[in-house]
C-alpha positions in Angstrom: -16.0 -21.8 54.7 -18.7 -22.2 52.0 -21.5 -20.4 53.8 -22.6 -17.2 55.4 -24.8 -17.8 58.4 -26.9 -14.7 58.9 -26.2 -12.8 62.2 -29.8 -12.7 63.5 -31.6 -14.4 66.3 -33.8 -17.0 64.6 -36.5 -18.8 66.5 -35.9 -22.5 67.3 -36.4 -24.6 64.2 -35.7 -21.9 61.7 -32.4 -22.0 59.8 -30.8 -19.8 57.1 -27.6 -19.8 55.0 -26.1 -18.1 52.0 -23.8 -20.0 49.7 -20.4 -18.6 48.7 -18.7 -19.4 45.4 -16.3 -22.0 46.9 -16.8 -25.7 47.5 -18.4 -26.8 44.3 -17.5 -28.6 41.0 -18.1 -25.9 38.4 -15.2 -24.9 36.3 -13.8 -21.7 34.7 -15.9 -18.6 35.0 -18.5 -20.5 37.1 -16.0 -21.9 39.6 -17.1 -23.4 41.8 -20.4 -23.7 43.8 -22.8 -22.3 41.2 -26.4 -23.6 41.7 -27.9 -21.5 38.9 -29.2 -23.4 35.8 -29.9 -20.4 33.6 -26.4 -18.8 33.3 -24.7 -21.2 30.8 -22.9 -23.5 33.2 -22.7 -27.2 32.6 -26.1 -28.7 33.8 -24.3 -31.7 35.3 -22.1 -29.4 37.4 -25.1 -27.4 38.5 -27.0 -30.5 39.6 -23.9 -31.6 41.5 -23.6 -28.2 43.2 -27.3 -28.3 44.2 -26.7 -31.7 45.7 -23.7 -30.4 47.6 -25.8 -27.6 49.0 -28.6 -30.0 50.1 -26.1 -32.4 51.7 -23.9 -29.9 53.5 -26.7 -27.9 54.9 -28.8 -31.1 55.7 -31.8 -29.5 54.0 -35.1 -31.2 54.6 -36.1 -31.1 50.9 -35.0 -29.8 47.5 -35.2 -26.0 47.6 -38.0 -24.4 45.7 -36.1 -22.8 42.9 -37.6 -19.8 41.1 -37.5 -18.3 37.6 -36.6 -14.8 38.7 -37.6 -12.0 36.4 -37.1 -8.8 38.4 -40.8 -8.6 39.1 -43.0 -8.7 42.2 -44.7 -12.1 42.1 -44.5 -14.1 45.3 -45.0 -17.8 45.2 -46.3 -20.0 48.1 -43.4 -22.4 48.2 -45.4 -25.3 49.6 -47.9 -25.2 46.7 -45.7 -24.7 43.6 -45.3 -27.1 40.7 -42.2 -27.0 38.6 -40.2 -23.7 38.6 -42.6 -20.8 39.0 -41.9 -17.3 37.6 -41.5 -15.3 40.8 -39.0 -13.2 42.7 -39.9 -14.3 46.2 -41.4 -17.3 47.9 -42.9 -17.9 51.4 -44.2 -20.7 53.5 -45.8 -21.6 56.8 -45.0 -25.2 56.4 -42.0 -27.2 57.8 -39.5 -29.0 55.6 -40.0 -26.4 52.8 -36.9 -24.5 51.6 -37.3 -21.0 50.2 -34.4 -19.8 48.1 -33.3 -17.0 45.7 -30.3 -16.7 43.5 -28.2 -13.5 43.2 -25.0 -12.0 41.9 -25.1 -8.3 42.8 -28.9 -8.1 43.3 -30.1 -8.0 46.9 -31.3 -11.2 48.6 -33.6 -10.7 51.6 -34.5 -13.4 54.1 -37.7 -12.9 56.2 -38.9 -14.5 59.4 -42.2 -13.6 61.2 -44.7 -14.7 63.8 -42.0 -16.3 66.0 -40.8 -18.5 63.1 -44.3 -19.6 61.9 -43.7 -18.0 58.5 -40.5 -17.5 56.4 -39.7 -16.0 53.0 -36.9 -15.3 50.6 -36.9 -12.4 48.1 -34.7 -11.3 45.2 -34.5 -7.5 44.8 -32.7 -5.9 41.9 -33.3 -2.2 41.6 -36.3 -2.8 39.2 -38.0 -5.3 41.6 -37.2 -3.1 44.6 -38.8 -0.1 43.0 -41.7 -2.1 41.7 -42.5 -3.3 45.2 -41.1 -6.8 45.7 -40.5 -6.1 49.4 -44.1 -4.9 49.9 -45.5 -7.9 48.0 -43.5 -10.3 50.1 -44.5 -8.8 53.4 -48.2 -8.7 52.3 -48.0 -12.4 51.3 -46.5 -13.4 54.6 -49.3 -11.6 56.5 -47.2 -11.8 59.7 -46.2 -9.8 62.7 -42.8 -9.3 64.4 -41.0 -9.5 61.2 -37.2 -9.6 61.1 -35.2 -9.3 57.9 -31.6 -10.2 56.9 -30.0 -8.4 54.0 -27.6 -10.7 52.2 -24.6 -9.9 50.0 -25.2 -7.4 47.2 -23.4 -4.8 45.2 -21.9 -2.2 47.5 -22.8 1.5 47.5 -19.4 2.4 46.0 -19.9 0.2 43.0 -23.6 0.6 41.9 -23.6 3.3 39.3 -27.0 4.3 37.9 -28.4 7.1 35.8 -30.8 10.0 36.6 -33.8 7.9 35.7 -33.2 5.4 38.5 -32.6 8.1 41.1 -35.7 10.0 40.1 -37.8 6.8 40.2 -36.9 6.1 43.8 -37.0 9.7 45.0 -40.5 10.1 43.4 -41.5 7.0 45.3 -40.3 8.4 48.6 -38.3 11.6 49.3 -36.2 9.8 52.0 -34.6 7.8 49.2 -32.6 10.8 48.1 -30.1 9.9 50.9 -29.4 6.6 49.1 -27.7 8.3 46.1 -24.3 10.0 45.8 -23.6 12.3 42.9 -20.7 10.9 40.8 -20.8 13.0 37.5 -23.5 14.8 35.5 -26.3 12.2 35.0 -24.5 9.5 37.1 -25.1 8.5 40.7 -23.9 5.8 43.1 -26.8 4.0 44.6 -27.0 2.3 48.0 -29.3 -0.7 47.4 -29.0 -1.6 51.1 -30.3 1.8 52.2 -33.1 1.7 49.6 -34.2 -1.7 51.0 -34.0 -0.4 54.6 -36.0 2.7 53.8 -38.7 0.4 52.2 -38.8 -1.8 55.3 -39.0 1.2 57.6 -42.0 2.4 55.6 -43.7 -0.9 56.3 -42.9 -0.6 60.1 -40.1 -3.2 60.1 -37.0 -2.2 62.0 -35.5 -5.5 63.0 -33.0 -5.5 60.1 -29.5 -7.1 60.0 -26.9 -7.7 57.4 -26.2 -5.4 54.5 -22.5 -5.0 55.0 -21.0 -6.9 52.0 -19.9 -5.9 48.5 -20.2 -8.6 45.9 -18.2 -6.7 43.3 -15.2 -6.2 45.6 -14.8 -9.7 46.9 -14.2 -12.1 44.0 -12.9 -14.8 46.3 -16.3 -15.2 48.0 -18.9 -13.8 45.7 -20.1 -14.0 42.1 -20.7 -10.6 40.5 -22.5 -9.9 37.3 -21.3 -6.3 37.2 -17.7 -7.3 37.7 -17.6 -10.4 35.5 -20.4 -10.1 33.0 -22.9 -12.8 31.9 -20.5 -15.7 32.4 -20.7 -16.0 36.1 -22.6 -18.0 38.7 -25.0 -17.1 41.5 -25.1 -17.4 45.3 -28.1 -19.1 46.9 -29.8 -17.5 49.9 -31.9 -20.1 51.7 -34.3 -20.2 54.7 -36.3 -23.2 56.0 -38.1 -24.6 59.0 -37.2 -28.0 60.3 
């Protein structure tokens, strides 16, 4: 199987999927379904992989690809030109596909107002701390939000320093529970818990997913921390038909 289908109850007309690393044409370190154009893969293979994603998921349009920079900019997917610099996108329009690319960072898929508004966000620890979740929720301006946490680095593999822990604990004391002491100055961070804490702060409790570890599953997932810069990305997509 080349996809994860999020385990949440989407309203009629809303669909979501997350690509795995199998089923594409890329070779070597990028094998095989890499849709990321910025990681050094053969551009011809990347284009072919994007076509495979469109065809197999029967997407209504080309996904709105982003230039992700670990920031908090949120693009309105139905109004962008080219490839905007942003780490999330949203839309209230049909036949518009929101997408983010990840390989250890956390992808979040959002659905609100009974399916009237959808969004996808990319949250590494920098973007998460800076407020990408808050910015996405604000841009959506919706009620009855539900969120799916896609595959990311697991809590047993995400080693960070004192400065990262302090930044999150200073933001909210509840975040202390997301860190496990590993050695002096070193901690294991649970990015899923940090995201959930953020969502709870915003009054959002319909949260599913968050049970994968990209680092520990090389058959299904790309992982920057495991493999280094020469690796691909998974695509997390959500759209309205």
